[in-house]
Biopython code that builds the backbone (N, CA, C, O; Angstrom):
import numpy as np
from Bio.PDB.StructureBuilder import StructureBuilder

atoms = [
    (1, "MET", "N", (-13.848, 8.869, 3.517)),
    (1, "MET", "CA", (-12.608, 9.408, 3.059)),
    (1, "MET", "C", (-12.795, 9.927, 1.645)),
    (1, "MET", "O", (-13.482, 9.304, 0.836)),
    (2, "THR", "N", (-12.200, 11.042, 1.351)),
    (2, "THR", "CA", (-12.235, 11.611, 0.017)),
    (2, "THR", "C", (-10.871, 11.434, -0.621)),
    (2, "THR", "O", (-9.860, 11.843, -0.050)),
    (3, "ALA", "N", (-10.833, 10.836, -1.787)),
    (3, "ALA", "CA", (-9.568, 10.639, -2.496)),
    (3, "ALA", "C", (-9.141, 11.952, -3.134)),
    (3, "ALA", "O", (-9.961, 12.695, -3.672)),
    (4, "VAL", "N", (-7.866, 12.219, -3.067)),
    (4, "VAL", "CA", (-7.288, 13.413, -3.668)),
    (4, "VAL", "C", (-6.319, 12.947, -4.742)),
    (4, "VAL", "O", (-5.515, 12.052, -4.483)),
    (5, "PRO", "N", (-6.365, 13.521, -5.937)),
    (5, "PRO", "CA", (-5.418, 13.121, -6.968)),
    (5, "PRO", "C", (-3.972, 13.302, -6.496)),
    (5, "PRO", "O", (-3.644, 14.277, -5.820)),
    (6, "TYR", "N", (-3.125, 12.355, -6.860)),
    (6, "TYR", "CA", (-1.727, 12.350, -6.419)),
    (6, "TYR", "C", (-1.030, 13.703, -6.595)),
    (6, "TYR", "O", (-0.352, 14.149, -5.669)),
    (7, "PRO", "N", (-1.172, 14.380, -7.759)),
    (7, "PRO", "CA", (-0.460, 15.655, -7.925)),
    (7, "PRO", "C", (-0.907, 16.742, -6.946)),
    (7, "PRO", "O", (-0.181, 17.713, -6.732)),
    (8, "GLN", "N", (-2.089, 16.591, -6.352)),
    (8, "GLN", "CA", (-2.580, 17.602, -5.421)),
    (8, "GLN", "C", (-2.131, 17.363, -3.983)),
    (8, "GLN", "O", (-2.370, 18.202, -3.114)),
    (9, "VAL", "N", (-1.485, 16.231, -3.723)),
    (9, "VAL", "CA", (-0.988, 15.951, -2.375)),
    (9, "VAL", "C", (0.395, 16.585, -2.251)),
    (9, "VAL", "O", (1.291, 16.252, -3.026)),
    (10, "PRO", "N", (0.586, 17.493, -1.291)),
    (10, "PRO", "CA", (1.891, 18.138, -1.157)),
    (10, "PRO", "C", (2.991, 17.115, -0.889)),
    (10, "PRO", "O", (2.786, 16.144, -0.161)),
    (11, "ARG", "N", (4.146, 17.341, -1.478)),
    (11, "ARG", "CA", (5.286, 16.440, -1.295)),
    (11, "ARG", "C", (5.581, 16.237, 0.187)),
    (11, "ARG", "O", (5.974, 15.144, 0.595)),
    (12, "SER", "N", (5.398, 17.260, 0.984)),
    (12, "SER", "CA", (5.697, 17.166, 2.417)),
    (12, "SER", "C", (4.813, 16.122, 3.111)),
    (12, "SER", "O", (5.209, 15.577, 4.142)),
    (13, "ALA", "N", (3.640, 15.837, 2.572)),
    (13, "ALA", "CA", (2.748, 14.843, 3.184)),
    (13, "ALA", "C", (3.347, 13.450, 3.123)),
    (13, "ALA", "O", (3.048, 12.609, 3.972)),
    (14, "TRP", "N", (4.195, 13.192, 2.124)),
    (14, "TRP", "CA", (4.782, 11.862, 1.950)),
    (14, "TRP", "C", (6.041, 11.673, 2.787)),
    (14, "TRP", "O", (6.481, 10.541, 2.986)),
    (15, "GLU", "N", (6.629, 12.766, 3.284)),
    (15, "GLU", "CA", (7.864, 12.669, 4.066)),
    (15, "GLU", "C", (7.629, 11.898, 5.362)),
    (15, "GLU", "O", (6.697, 12.188, 6.112)),
    (16, "GLY", "N", (8.475, 10.928, 5.608)),
    (16, "GLY", "CA", (8.373, 10.128, 6.822)),
    (16, "GLY", "C", (7.347, 9.014, 6.759)),
    (16, "GLY", "O", (7.226, 8.231, 7.701)),
    (17, "ALA", "N", (6.605, 8.930, 5.662)),
    (17, "ALA", "CA", (5.600, 7.866, 5.525)),
    (17, "ALA", "C", (6.295, 6.571, 5.104)),
    (17, "ALA", "O", (7.177, 6.582, 4.245)),
    (18, "GLU", "N", (5.895, 5.470, 5.710)),
    (18, "GLU", "CA", (6.475, 4.166, 5.395)),
    (18, "GLU", "C", (5.874, 3.629, 4.087)),
    (18, "GLU", "O", (4.678, 3.772, 3.834)),
    (19, "THR", "N", (6.710, 3.025, 3.284)),
    (19, "THR", "CA", (6.258, 2.321, 2.093)),
    (19, "THR", "C", (6.351, 0.834, 2.382)),
    (19, "THR", "O", (7.381, 0.355, 2.857)),
    (20, "VAL", "N", (5.286, 0.104, 2.099)),
    (20, "VAL", "CA", (5.255, -1.337, 2.326)),
    (20, "VAL", "C", (5.161, -2.026, 0.965)),
    (20, "VAL", "O", (4.357, -1.646, 0.114)),
    (21, "TYR", "N", (5.996, -3.043, 0.781)),
    (21, "TYR", "CA", (6.055, -3.804, -0.465)),
    (21, "TYR", "C", (5.356, -5.143, -0.282)),
    (21, "TYR", "O", (5.415, -5.742, 0.792)),
    (22, "LEU", "N", (4.695, -5.607, -1.336)),
    (22, "LEU", "CA", (4.016, -6.884, -1.315)),
    (22, "LEU", "C", (4.047, -7.465, -2.728)),
    (22, "LEU", "O", (4.326, -6.739, -3.682)),
    (23, "PRO", "N", (3.769, -8.749, -2.876)),
    (23, "PRO", "CA", (3.748, -9.328, -4.221)),
    (23, "PRO", "C", (2.703, -8.635, -5.093)),
    (23, "PRO", "O", (1.585, -8.370, -4.650)),
    (24, "TYR", "N", (3.077, -8.349, -6.322)),
    (24, "TYR", "CA", (2.166, -7.691, -7.258)),
    (24, "TYR", "C", (0.854, -8.453, -7.402)),
    (24, "TYR", "O", (-0.207, -7.842, -7.533)),
    (25, "SER", "N", (0.919, -9.762, -7.378)),
    (25, "SER", "CA", (-0.293, -10.573, -7.543)),
    (25, "SER", "C", (-1.320, -10.340, -6.432)),
    (25, "SER", "O", (-2.501, -10.635, -6.615)),
    (26, "ASP", "N", (-0.881, -9.812, -5.277)),
    (26, "ASP", "CA", (-1.809, -9.546, -4.175)),
    (26, "ASP", "C", (-2.491, -8.183, -4.281)),
    (26, "ASP", "O", (-3.404, -7.886, -3.511)),
    (27, "LEU", "N", (-2.053, -7.355, -5.229)),
    (27, "LEU", "CA", (-2.667, -6.039, -5.408)),
    (27, "LEU", "C", (-3.805, -6.180, -6.425)),
    (27, "LEU", "O", (-3.656, -5.831, -7.596)),
    (28, "ASP", "N", (-4.925, -6.692, -5.959)),
    (28, "ASP", "CA", (-6.068, -6.930, -6.827)),
    (28, "ASP", "C", (-7.179, -5.911, -6.516)),
    (28, "ASP", "O", (-7.078, -5.188, -5.525)),
    (29, "PRO", "N", (-8.216, -5.842, -7.327)),
    (29, "PRO", "CA", (-9.279, -4.862, -7.095)),
    (29, "PRO", "C", (-9.921, -4.985, -5.699)),
    (29, "PRO", "O", (-10.303, -3.979, -5.101)),
    (30, "GLU", "N", (-10.033, -6.195, -5.197)),
    (30, "GLU", "CA", (-10.639, -6.411, -3.886)),
    (30, "GLU", "C", (-9.791, -5.756, -2.787)),
    (30, "GLU", "O", (-10.328, -5.092, -1.900)),
    (31, "ILE", "N", (-8.474, -5.943, -2.848)),
    (31, "ILE", "CA", (-7.625, -5.358, -1.806)),
    (31, "ILE", "C", (-7.523, -3.847, -1.970)),
    (31, "ILE", "O", (-7.421, -3.127, -0.977)),
    (32, "LEU", "N", (-7.548, -3.355, -3.206)),
    (32, "LEU", "CA", (-7.523, -1.898, -3.403)),
    (32, "LEU", "C", (-8.757, -1.243, -2.780)),
    (32, "LEU", "O", (-8.649, -0.182, -2.164)),
    (33, "ALA", "N", (-9.910, -1.858, -2.933)),
    (33, "ALA", "CA", (-11.130, -1.330, -2.308)),
    (33, "ALA", "C", (-11.019, -1.376, -0.788)),
    (33, "ALA", "O", (-11.448, -0.446, -0.105)),
    (34, "ALA", "N", (-10.446, -2.451, -0.258)),
    (34, "ALA", "CA", (-10.288, -2.575, 1.195)),
    (34, "ALA", "C", (-9.291, -1.546, 1.728)),
    (34, "ALA", "O", (-9.487, -0.992, 2.810)),
    (35, "ILE", "N", (-8.228, -1.293, 0.975)),
    (35, "ILE", "CA", (-7.256, -0.262, 1.391)),
    (35, "ILE", "C", (-7.950, 1.087, 1.423)),
    (35, "ILE", "O", (-7.800, 1.846, 2.381)),
    (36, "HIS", "N", (-8.698, 1.383, 0.390)),
    (36, "HIS", "CA", (-9.414, 2.665, 0.316)),
    (36, "HIS", "C", (-10.299, 2.860, 1.550)),
    (36, "HIS", "O", (-10.367, 3.958, 2.102)),
    (37, "GLN", "N", (-10.972, 1.796, 1.977)),
    (37, "GLN", "CA", (-11.844, 1.873, 3.150)),
    (37, "GLN", "C", (-11.065, 2.005, 4.456)),
    (37, "GLN", "O", (-11.564, 2.590, 5.418)),
    (38, "ALA", "N", (-9.847, 1.465, 4.498)),
    (38, "ALA", "CA", (-9.068, 1.434, 5.741)),
    (38, "ALA", "C", (-8.263, 2.708, 5.999)),
    (38, "ALA", "O", (-7.806, 2.931, 7.121)),
    (39, "VAL", "N", (-8.085, 3.542, 4.979)),
    (39, "VAL", "CA", (-7.303, 4.774, 5.154)),
    (39, "VAL", "C", (-8.091, 5.734, 6.041)),
    (39, "VAL", "O", (-9.248, 6.036, 5.750)),
    (40, "PRO", "N", (-7.470, 6.219, 7.126)),
    (40, "PRO", "CA", (-8.201, 7.103, 8.047)),
    (40, "PRO", "C", (-8.441, 8.486, 7.453)),
    (40, "PRO", "O", (-7.736, 8.917, 6.540)),
    (41, "ASP", "N", (-9.441, 9.169, 7.984)),
    (41, "ASP", "CA", (-9.719, 10.545, 7.576)),
    (41, "ASP", "C", (-8.472, 11.395, 7.769)),
    (41, "ASP", "O", (-7.757, 11.254, 8.761)),
    (42, "GLY", "N", (-8.225, 12.264, 6.828)),
    (42, "GLY", "CA", (-7.070, 13.158, 6.907)),
    (42, "GLY", "C", (-5.816, 12.590, 6.263)),
    (42, "GLY", "O", (-4.825, 13.304, 6.109)),
    (43, "ALA", "N", (-5.845, 11.321, 5.886)),
    (43, "ALA", "CA", (-4.696, 10.685, 5.241)),
    (43, "ALA", "C", (-5.049, 10.394, 3.789)),
    (43, "ALA", "O", (-6.218, 10.394, 3.405)),
    (44, "THR", "N", (-4.041, 10.154, 3.012)),
    (44, "THR", "CA", (-4.235, 9.707, 1.640)),
    (44, "THR", "C", (-3.247, 8.585, 1.374)),
    (44, "THR", "O", (-2.366, 8.328, 2.194)),
    (45, "TYR", "N", (-3.383, 7.922, 0.249)),
    (45, "TYR", "CA", (-2.487, 6.812, -0.046)),
    (45, "TYR", "C", (-2.124, 6.811, -1.522)),
    (45, "TYR", "O", (-2.811, 7.392, -2.363)),
    (46, "GLY", "N", (-1.043, 6.150, -1.796)),
    (46, "GLY", "CA", (-0.606, 5.971, -3.169)),
    (46, "GLY", "C", (-0.095, 4.562, -3.323)),
    (46, "GLY", "O", (0.354, 3.943, -2.358)),
    (47, "PHE", "N", (-0.165, 4.052, -4.549)),
    (47, "PHE", "CA", (0.350, 2.715, -4.809)),
    (47, "PHE", "C", (0.865, 2.664, -6.237)),
    (47, "PHE", "O", (0.484, 3.469, -7.087)),
    (48, "ASN", "N", (1.736, 1.701, -6.476)),
    (48, "ASN", "CA", (2.270, 1.466, -7.799)),
    (48, "ASN", "C", (2.785, 0.039, -7.829)),
    (48, "ASN", "O", (2.721, -0.666, -6.822)),
    (49, "HIS", "N", (3.292, -0.391, -8.968)),
    (49, "HIS", "CA", (3.803, -1.754, -9.070)),
    (49, "HIS", "C", (4.748, -1.877, -10.253)),
    (49, "HIS", "O", (4.753, -1.045, -11.160)),
    (50, "ASP", "N", (5.528, -2.914, -10.220)),
    (50, "ASP", "CA", (6.285, -3.345, -11.381)),
    (50, "ASP", "C", (5.853, -4.774, -11.660)),
    (50, "ASP", "O", (4.810, -5.196, -11.161)),
    (51, "TYR", "N", (6.599, -5.520, -12.426)),
    (51, "TYR", "CA", (6.164, -6.871, -12.778)),
    (51, "TYR", "C", (6.184, -7.844, -11.609)),
    (51, "TYR", "O", (5.572, -8.909, -11.683)),
    (52, "ARG", "N", (6.878, -7.493, -10.531)),
    (52, "ARG", "CA", (7.046, -8.427, -9.422)),
    (52, "ARG", "C", (6.444, -7.940, -8.097)),
    (52, "ARG", "O", (5.820, -8.708, -7.364)),
    (53, "ARG", "N", (6.644, -6.647, -7.807)),
    (53, "ARG", "CA", (6.215, -6.117, -6.515)),
    (53, "ARG", "C", (5.259, -4.943, -6.681)),
    (53, "ARG", "O", (5.296, -4.207, -7.668)),
    (54, "ALA", "N", (4.416, -4.801, -5.691)),
    (54, "ALA", "CA", (3.575, -3.615, -5.564)),
    (54, "ALA", "C", (4.038, -2.888, -4.315)),
    (54, "ALA", "O", (4.613, -3.501, -3.415)),
    (55, "TRP", "N", (3.793, -1.592, -4.252)),
    (55, "TRP", "CA", (4.123, -0.852, -3.044)),
    (55, "TRP", "C", (3.018, 0.147, -2.759)),
    (55, "TRP", "O", (2.404, 0.714, -3.662)),
    (56, "VAL", "N", (2.790, 0.342, -1.462)),
    (56, "VAL", "CA", (1.723, 1.213, -0.974)),
    (56, "VAL", "C", (2.321, 2.128, 0.082)),
    (56, "VAL", "O", (3.129, 1.700, 0.906)),
    (57, "THR", "N", (1.914, 3.400, 0.048)),
    (57, "THR", "CA", (2.325, 4.376, 1.048)),
    (57, "THR", "C", (1.083, 5.133, 1.511)),
    (57, "THR", "O", (0.274, 5.570, 0.692)),
    (58, "VAL", "N", (0.938, 5.284, 2.819)),
    (58, "VAL", "CA", (-0.166, 6.032, 3.414)),
    (58, "VAL", "C", (0.437, 7.218, 4.165)),
    (58, "VAL", "O", (1.380, 7.055, 4.939)),
    (59, "THR", "N", (-0.114, 8.414, 3.933)),
    (59, "THR", "CA", (0.395, 9.607, 4.614)),
    (59, "THR", "C", (-0.146, 9.682, 6.037)),
    (59, "THR", "O", (-1.114, 9.003, 6.378)),
    (60, "LYS", "N", (0.471, 10.495, 6.844)),
    (60, "LYS", "CA", (0.011, 10.750, 8.191)),
    (60, "LYS", "C", (-1.331, 11.464, 8.114)),
    (60, "LYS", "O", (-1.504, 12.241, 7.174)),
    (61, "PRO", "N", (-2.261, 11.286, 8.974)),
    (61, "PRO", "CA", (-2.151, 10.608, 10.254)),
    (61, "PRO", "C", (-2.279, 9.094, 10.165)),
    (61, "PRO", "O", (-2.398, 8.425, 11.191)),
    (62, "GLY", "N", (-2.255, 8.547, 8.961)),
    (62, "GLY", "CA", (-2.326, 7.099, 8.800)),
    (62, "GLY", "C", (-0.979, 6.443, 9.015)),
    (62, "GLY", "O", (0.044, 7.115, 9.146)),
    (63, "ASN", "N", (-0.992, 5.136, 9.051)),
    (63, "ASN", "CA", (0.211, 4.316, 9.164)),
    (63, "ASN", "C", (0.056, 3.212, 8.129)),
    (63, "ASN", "O", (-0.894, 2.430, 8.180)),
    (64, "THR", "N", (0.991, 3.153, 7.190)),
    (64, "THR", "CA", (0.856, 2.236, 6.059)),
    (64, "THR", "C", (0.645, 0.796, 6.502)),
    (64, "THR", "O", (-0.278, 0.129, 6.035)),
    (65, "ARG", "N", (1.483, 0.322, 7.387)),
    (65, "ARG", "CA", (1.396, -1.085, 7.800)),
    (65, "ARG", "C", (0.062, -1.365, 8.503)),
    (65, "ARG", "O", (-0.548, -2.407, 8.265)),
    (66, "ASP", "N", (-0.393, -0.458, 9.357)),
    (66, "ASP", "CA", (-1.679, -0.648, 10.040)),
    (66, "ASP", "C", (-2.841, -0.677, 9.044)),
    (66, "ASP", "O", (-3.748, -1.500, 9.161)),
    (67, "VAL", "N", (-2.802, 0.231, 8.062)),
    (67, "VAL", "CA", (-3.853, 0.275, 7.047)),
    (67, "VAL", "C", (-3.877, -1.030, 6.257)),
    (67, "VAL", "O", (-4.944, -1.600, 6.027)),
    (68, "LEU", "N", (-2.692, -1.506, 5.838)),
    (68, "LEU", "CA", (-2.647, -2.741, 5.059)),
    (68, "LEU", "C", (-3.076, -3.948, 5.883)),
    (68, "LEU", "O", (-3.763, -4.832, 5.372)),
    (69, "GLN", "N", (-2.679, -3.994, 7.150)),
    (69, "GLN", "CA", (-3.110, -5.106, 7.992)),
    (69, "GLN", "C", (-4.623, -5.093, 8.165)),
    (69, "GLN", "O", (-5.257, -6.148, 8.145)),
    (70, "ALA", "N", (-5.205, -3.913, 8.334)),
    (70, "ALA", "CA", (-6.659, -3.814, 8.457)),
    (70, "ALA", "C", (-7.344, -4.215, 7.151)),
    (70, "ALA", "O", (-8.352, -4.921, 7.169)),
    (71, "ALA", "N", (-6.799, -3.767, 6.020)),
    (71, "ALA", "CA", (-7.405, -4.076, 4.725)),
    (71, "ALA", "C", (-7.352, -5.577, 4.434)),
    (71, "ALA", "O", (-8.364, -6.183, 4.081)),
    (72, "PHE", "N", (-6.169, -6.168, 4.584)),
    (72, "PHE", "CA", (-6.051, -7.601, 4.333)),
    (72, "PHE", "C", (-6.881, -8.393, 5.341)),
    (72, "PHE", "O", (-7.535, -9.373, 4.984)),
    (73, "GLY", "N", (-6.849, -7.959, 6.610)),
    (73, "GLY", "CA", (-7.619, -8.643, 7.648)),
    (73, "GLY", "C", (-9.112, -8.611, 7.387)),
    (73, "GLY", "O", (-9.813, -9.580, 7.677)),
    (74, "SER", "N", (-9.612, -7.500, 6.839)),
    (74, "SER", "CA", (-11.049, -7.402, 6.554)),
    (74, "SER", "C", (-11.486, -8.412, 5.491)),
    (74, "SER", "O", (-12.668, -8.733, 5.371)),
    (75, "LEU", "N", (-10.517, -8.903, 4.725)),
    (75, "LEU", "CA", (-10.800, -9.902, 3.691)),
    (75, "LEU", "C", (-10.396, -11.302, 4.135)),
    (75, "LEU", "O", (-10.449, -12.251, 3.352)),
    (76, "GLY", "N", (-9.988, -11.425, 5.408)),
    (76, "GLY", "CA", (-9.582, -12.724, 5.934)),
    (76, "GLY", "C", (-8.239, -13.190, 5.393)),
    (76, "GLY", "O", (-7.955, -14.387, 5.351)),
    (77, "ARG", "N", (-7.424, -12.242, 4.983)),
    (77, "ARG", "CA", (-6.115, -12.560, 4.427)),
    (77, "ARG", "C", (-5.028, -11.936, 5.293)),
    (77, "ARG", "O", (-5.241, -10.894, 5.913)),
    (78, "ALA", "N", (-3.869, -12.574, 5.332)),
    (78, "ALA", "CA", (-2.718, -12.031, 6.059)),
    (78, "ALA", "C", (-1.938, -11.112, 5.128)),
    (78, "ALA", "O", (-1.893, -11.333, 3.917)),
    (79, "LEU", "N", (-1.324, -10.081, 5.699)),
    (79, "LEU", "CA", (-0.466, -9.189, 4.924)),
    (79, "LEU", "C", (0.725, -9.991, 4.423)),
    (79, "LEU", "O", (1.482, -10.525, 5.234)),
    (80, "PRO", "N", (0.916, -10.095, 3.093)),
    (80, "PRO", "CA", (2.010, -10.911, 2.566)),
    (80, "PRO", "C", (3.368, -10.251, 2.781)),
    (80, "PRO", "O", (3.463, -9.039, 2.972)),
    (81, "ASP", "N", (4.398, -11.060, 2.748)),
    (81, "ASP", "CA", (5.766, -10.570, 2.885)),
    (81, "ASP", "C", (6.243, -9.947, 1.586)),
    (81, "ASP", "O", (5.747, -10.267, 0.505)),
    (82, "ASP", "N", (7.212, -9.054, 1.709)),
    (82, "ASP", "CA", (7.881, -8.435, 0.568)),
    (82, "ASP", "C", (8.620, -9.520, -0.203)),
    (82, "ASP", "O", (9.440, -10.233, 0.375)),
    (83, "PRO", "N", (8.347, -9.659, -1.500)),
    (83, "PRO", "CA", (9.040, -10.690, -2.272)),
    (83, "PRO", "C", (10.473, -10.321, -2.615)),
    (83, "PRO", "O", (11.192, -11.130, -3.200)),
    (84, "GLY", "N", (10.902, -9.114, -2.261)),
    (84, "GLY", "CA", (12.252, -8.670, -2.597)),
    (84, "GLY", "C", (12.300, -8.121, -4.003)),
    (84, "GLY", "O", (11.354, -8.254, -4.779)),
    (85, "ASP", "N", (13.424, -7.500, -4.313)),
    (85, "ASP", "CA", (13.526, -6.859, -5.625)),
    (85, "ASP", "C", (14.609, -7.450, -6.500)),
    (85, "ASP", "O", (14.969, -6.860, -7.518)),
    (86, "SER", "N", (15.135, -8.602, -6.125)),
    (86, "SER", "CA", (16.204, -9.229, -6.881)),
    (86, "SER", "C", (15.668, -9.891, -8.141)),
    (86, "SER", "O", (14.579, -10.465, -8.139)),
    (87, "ASP", "N", (16.436, -9.807, -9.209)),
    (87, "ASP", "CA", (16.092, -10.507, -10.442)),
    (87, "ASP", "C", (16.834, -11.826, -10.565)),
    (87, "ASP", "O", (16.767, -12.484, -11.603)),
    (88, "ASP", "N", (17.540, -12.215, -9.513)),
    (88, "ASP", "CA", (18.305, -13.460, -9.516)),
    (88, "ASP", "C", (17.336, -14.635, -9.511)),
    (88, "ASP", "O", (16.538, -14.764, -8.582)),
    (89, "PRO", "N", (17.388, -15.508, -10.543)),
    (89, "PRO", "CA", (16.464, -16.652, -10.585)),
    (89, "PRO", "C", (16.566, -17.556, -9.370)),
    (89, "PRO", "O", (15.605, -18.258, -9.052)),
    (90, "GLY", "N", (17.693, -17.561, -8.684)),
    (90, "GLY", "CA", (17.833, -18.367, -7.481)),
    (90, "GLY", "C", (17.035, -17.830, -6.310)),
    (90, "GLY", "O", (16.861, -18.523, -5.307)),
    (91, "ASP", "N", (16.540, -16.584, -6.427)),
    (91, "ASP", "CA", (15.763, -15.974, -5.351)),
    (91, "ASP", "C", (14.277, -16.269, -5.469)),
    (91, "ASP", "O", (13.526, -15.924, -4.556)),
    (92, "SER", "N", (13.820, -16.884, -6.537)),
    (92, "SER", "CA", (12.384, -17.110, -6.706)),
    (92, "SER", "C", (11.899, -18.278, -5.913)),
    (92, "SER", "O", (10.711, -18.599, -5.950)),
]
sb = StructureBuilder()
sb.init_structure("model")
sb.init_model(0)
sb.init_chain("A")
sb.init_seg("    ")
for serial, (resi, resn, name, xyz) in enumerate(atoms, 1):
    if name == "N":
        sb.init_residue(resn, " ", resi, " ")
    sb.init_atom(name, np.array(xyz, "f"), 0.0, 1.0, " ", f" {name:<3s}", serial, name[0])
structure = sb.get_structure()
């Protein structure tokens, strides 16, 4: 797979692509390398994070959830659940 800089990916490529959220602490260099390897030819991916959550999106012909499950699975880890976006201390 060849990585393409984000600004060079047409906006239309992101339309309809699922975004998957996971705990920021799980977005480490090891999983980023595994995601890079799991993205199918013809697709690209993007990711970002805030202090609590990370999010990943894979363009078609890829499927974000399938790519993440393959990446985490290749490391013997399960895809973590979305920690949510609430700042309510009762939600932690």
